N, C-alpha and C positions, 0 to 999 in steps of 0.2 A: 601746461606740462605737470603733471604729478606731483605731490609732493614727496614719493615715496624716492623721487629722482633728484630732487634738487637739495643736494646739500653745501651748507659752506659756510664759510670764515667772511668772505667779500664777496657776491657775486660780481662773473663778469660781465655780466647787460646792466649793473650799476657804474661802470666806470665812467668818468667825465674826465674831458680835458684839466680837469685842476688836478687830477689823481697825481702826487708821484711816487708813490709807494704804497704796494700793495702787499695782503697775505691772501691765497685763496687756493682750495684745495681742488682735487682735479682728476684725472685718469688721465695718464699716458694715450696719446692717440698714434703719437709720429713719432718718431727718434731719425736725422741726418747719422751721416757717419763721421769721426771726430777727424777735424783737420790740423795735422801741425803743418808746421813753419816757423822763422826764424825771425824771431824781433829785432829792431831795431840795437838792440844792446846787445847780438849774436846766440841768446838765449832762446831755446827752443819753446814757442807757445803754441795755444792750439784757441779754435772752437766748433765747438757744439749748437745743436737747436733739439729744442723737444715743442708736440703742437699738446696740447692740453685741451681736456673738455671739461665746461663742471654743468652740462645741460643739455636738455636738446637742440636748442637750439648755439647754445656759445662755445666758441674755441679761442685760442690765441695760442702764437708763439710765445717759447719764450728760449731765451739763446743763451748760452756759456762764454765767455772768455776767458782766460787763467795760463799759467805754465801748463805746461806736455805734462809734467803728473795729475794735477790738479783735472783736466779739459778725461782724461784717460782714464782715470779710476774714477770718477762722475759716473763718465758715460758708458762705464761699465754697471758703473750698480742698479743705473735704472732702465726700466727696458720696458717693449708695450705691453698695458694694460695694470700699471704701475698706479696705484692710489698714491699723489702726494700732496704734500699741505709746500708749495713757494712763497718766501720773500720774496720781493723783487723791486727791480722800478723801473718805472712806466713810462715810456716814451710812445708821444702820436705817431701814424705810421701807417702810408699810403698802399703796403702791401711791399712787398719784394719778388721780382721774380727768380729768385733762389731758396725764399719757403714757402707753405703750401700754403694755400691762399684760406681764412678766415673769416668769424665774422665780428669777432673786433679789431677794433683801427686803430687799433694798440699794440706794442712788442712792451713783452716782458726783459729784465736784463739782470744779469746775474755776473761781479766781474767778482773771481777771486776775491775772499778778503771781503765783499761787501756783497748780500746777500744768500740767500742757504736753499737746499732744497729735501726735502728727509720725508722717510714713508707715514704716511698717512695711519693714524691707529684708527679712525672713527667715523665708522658708515662707509666700508671700502663698497661692503657688495654695492648699496645705491649706484656708487659711481659706475663700477664692475658691470652694471648692469646698459649705462652708453655706451659700451662695447657695439648692443648689440643692437640696435636701431641706428638707422641710414642718419649719414650725415644732408644731406640734398637727399631730392624728389629722384624714386628709381624713375620715374616716368623718364628724370632727364639722362638717365643711361644710353650709352649707344651700341648697336648689336656689334660682334666683331663683324659680319658679312659688309657692312656699311663702311667700315674702316680700312676693309681688304680689296672695298675697290676702291677705291681711292688709289692705288697702286703707285708709281710714278710721282704722282701728285701731295703724297701724304710725303711732310717735310717737318716735324716735330711739334705736328697739332697736340694739341693736350686734351683730350676728353674722360668721357666716365662710361664705364660699364663695369656690368653683372659679369660672372663668368665664375664657370666653375674649374679648378685643377685637374688636367689630363694625367701628366706627367709630370715627372721631377727629377731632373740630372746631379751628377752628384757634382759638387765643389771644384774648378777645374785654378788653374794657372794658368794665366795668357802673358807672354813676353812680352815687351814694347821696341818698337827698334831701336830705343835707347839704353835696355838690354832692364828698366825695369819689368818689376813681376804685378802682375796681375789678378785679382781674383774676380775669379765670375760666375756667376749661377743662374745658368738657365729653368725656366720650365714651359710648361704646355699647358695655354688655359684652350677652352671651348665653349661653345654656347651652341640653345638650338641652331643656330645661323651659319654657324661654322664649324667645321671638326677641329680644328687644335689651331691654336697663332700660340708663336714664339712668345715668351716674356723676359726680360733680362736683367739681370740685379749683379752689378759692381760692387766691389767688397766686400766686407763678412759682417756685418751692421745688418742682414738680414737673414742669415744664414739660421739662426733656432727656429727664428721663425716659419723658415721654410721645410725646416726636418719637423717640425709638428704640423704640417698640413696631411691631410689624406686621395690622394688621386681618387677621380669619382666620387668626392664627399664631401672635401672645403668648400665651398662658395666663396669666391674674391669679390668685396666690389673695392671697384679703384678709380676711383680721383683723380685727378688732371696726370692720369699716368700717359708717356709720352708714343706718340704712334711715327715711325720711319718710313721709310720706305730701304730696306737693308740692299745696295748692289749685289756683297755679298750673299746674298741668300735670297736673290730675285723674290722677295716678297715685300710684305708688310711685317715688322714689327715692333714688339714693343719693349719700352724701356722703362725700368723704375728711374725716379730723376730727382729732385729736389723737391720739386714742388708736389709731388705725389705723397696721397694720405691711401694708405689702404686696411678694410675693417673685414672684418672674416667670420663670415656665417651669420649676416646682419639677418634680424628675425622678421623677413618679408615675405608675401605669400611667393614670392617670383621664388625663392628658394627651394619651396618645398616645389613645385615645378619641375625646377632645373638636375634638382637630384635624381626626380623620380623618375627624367629623359636621361638621366648619365646614368641609371642601372640596364639603360637598352645599346649603349655602347662601350663596344670590346676595350679593354685596357689595351695600352699600346706595346709593344717588345718594349723594352730597355735599349738605350742609348750602349748597351754594354759590345763592347768585342774582346772581348778577353776569351783564351782558345775552349775558356769551360761554360762561358755562353754559349759559342754557337754550333751549329748539327758537326755529332762526325762525321770523319775522313771516312769510317765507314758505311755511312747513311746518304750517301751520293754516288747515285750511279746515272744520272738522267745527263747524257751526252749531248754538248750545243757547241756549236762556231760560237765566235764576235759577235756574229752581227746578228745569229738566233739570240745573246745575252740581252742584244741592246735590243732591238725586236720585244722581246717578252720585258723589258723596263717599261718603254715608251713609247712603241713601235705596235704593227699588226697585232701581236701576238700578248697584247701586255691584258693585267686581269688585276683583280683587286688584294692581291694580296701584296702583305706589305714587305714579303721579304719573300728568295726562290735559292733554291742550290741545282751546280753541273759541274761536270766534266768535259773539260773543254781540254785540246789538244792543243798548246803552239807555245811557241820560242819563248824561250826570255828574251824581250827586245832591249833593255833597261835594267841595269840591276847597280845602283849607288855606290859601292863597299867605302869606297876609294879619295870619293868626292868631294865635294863641301858638304853634304848630306850627315846630320848623323844617322850614326846605323842602331846607336846604342844611347837608350833614354837611365841617367843615373835619378835613382829617388831614396830617400832617407826609409828606411823601415820601419820607423817609428810613426811619420805624421806622414810617410808617402808623398812628401813635397819634393819636386823634382830639386838637387842639389848638383854639384861640383865637389866632390871632398866632406868635406863638413858644413852640415846641415846649418841654414840661415834663421832659419823658422824660431820664433823668441816665445812661441810658446810649445815650441816642440820637445817635450819632456828630459830630451839626446841632452840641453842645453839647461835644462832647469832643474837635474839630479845629476848632469853631469855625469851619465851614466854612457859606457861605450858605444861607438855606433857603429852602426852595420851596413850601408849603403846594400840595395838590390840594382842588381843592373838586369834590364829587358830589351829585348831586340826591338829597334823601331823600323824597322824598314819596308820600302814600294819596290815596286817594280811594274815594269808593263809586260804584258804579255798578246806575242801577235800570231794570226795565224790567214792563212786567202782571204778569207772574207774583211776585215781592219784588226783594230787595236786596243786593247782596254789599256787604260793607265792610271797608274797609283792607286796598283792594288796593294793593301799592306797585307803581311806577308806575318803570321799571328807566331805569338811565341815560339808552341810548338812546331809549328811547322820550318821557321830557321834555326830553330837548334837541330833538327829532324836533316833539314839541305845543309846546310851548314855540316854539320857533325860536331860542331862543340856550344857550350854555354855562352852566351851576353857577355859574362866577366874573361872569359877567354880572350872571345876578341879582341878586347878592348887593352890586351896585351900583343897583339900581331900588328906590326911595324906596316909601313904598309902598301910597300913591294907584295910582304905577304896577302895583304887582303884586296891587289891587283890583279896575285896566283886566283886565291880563292877565285875573284869572279871570273875571272876569265873560262874558269872550272864550270861556268855553269851559263854563262852570258851563250847565248843563243843554242842551245841546246836544244832538243827536242824535246820536254816536260809534258806528261798528265798530272793539270790540275784541277783540284778540286776547288770550289768558289761559293763565296755562300756572298750573293747579289741582294740590298737592302737600296729600295727603289730610294726615287728625293718624292718629297711634298714638302708642304706648306712653312716648314720646322726643320726640313733635312735637302739642303739646297739639294744634293747632289748625292749623286749616284758612291754609295758604300758598299768596294769589295773587297771582298776578304778572304786570304789564302792561307784553308788548314789544310792542305797536302802540295806539295811539288815534287814529282819523285820522275826523275831520266827513267827514257823510254824507247825503246828501237824504230826502226824505222818498216818493218815488217806490225810492229804492233797498232803504229798509228794507219797504217792502210786499212786496217782490216776494220778500225771503230772512226774512224776523223769520217766527219758527217763534209759534203761534199755542200751543202748551203750553210 
């Protein structure tokens, strides 16, 4: 290790069993999500951890315990890449299955009121240079094709990978069966061996870092990333977990080679299903049957295209406007989070500044389309198509009674329609066909007889 990359108050490599307290300077290589829980006295408490690096070789974990306010404020103050000075207690550890693997057989602990962390004002550049050095030998990294080949055998294996970002999806909300709202962020990563594998982050801790990544430009070194076979995606996927560390654009020859390869790879189409992001209805002319849609997707007519369009003449065989499925999604117009009535997002400006809230309402309708050759299920009706089909806005729709919704449904159900669709094919990171309806118009029998395909 050169002196330019070694700055210290106390070096991690000098830690001994009789060391009780330590002051070190290091760069934050990783940070966990803050976890809040109820203490024995009924007060809310919390915990989070960071991983520090003070040399090319040496790393250590530091755990913070304290009140909710202390944990939340400290966690928000310090980020990946910050150079910090830490005064903490030292204890021996054999490692934890809930923390990243480090070179030090010790653990730093800061309790509220005992120990402290502060931004370091000296030698920050030399420590920041450590972010560009690999934590482990690149030769230990596996290829994505090796992970994918495990198929259903993959069950929580922790692996090292060197990949490049291919696509980034927006932050989304997921509602659990218990009614809890979780935040999730997906990206697609690739290497020379494999065109794309889904990597999922739960929580918001990584959101700011992900926003700084650039598709086909940002290389990631994933240490102890979890690989699992997903029965939902029918493919092996990756998940960021408490053991994982991620380094960006590490200075190794493999990065130059992977970026050069990425230049030759076309960018993925966005996972955007808004009406404005799809082909226009007047651009869609190719008439198909349901069977031809299936054949074009994964059968004898399949090609390498990501998506295609078609006009099908079919009856609407399922249209749940008055049942259990929600036909309208309500979102806060400020933060875009789903809500019912008042927004519950504590970070929303409507709560912070007590401004008036105007929620937005959008249709979230699916329907089945059937013709003589088969049925397309769960076709998503875009906002523009839904408003045109029902002749009303989503906000007007929510004011209808159940009987009025039922009457509206039967005006359309089993009617023969000319339906213009966009079909997005299955991939390793998109497990199912996605079919979007951009226009749905009733047609008479003569028009159907003239244009319908027999195959």
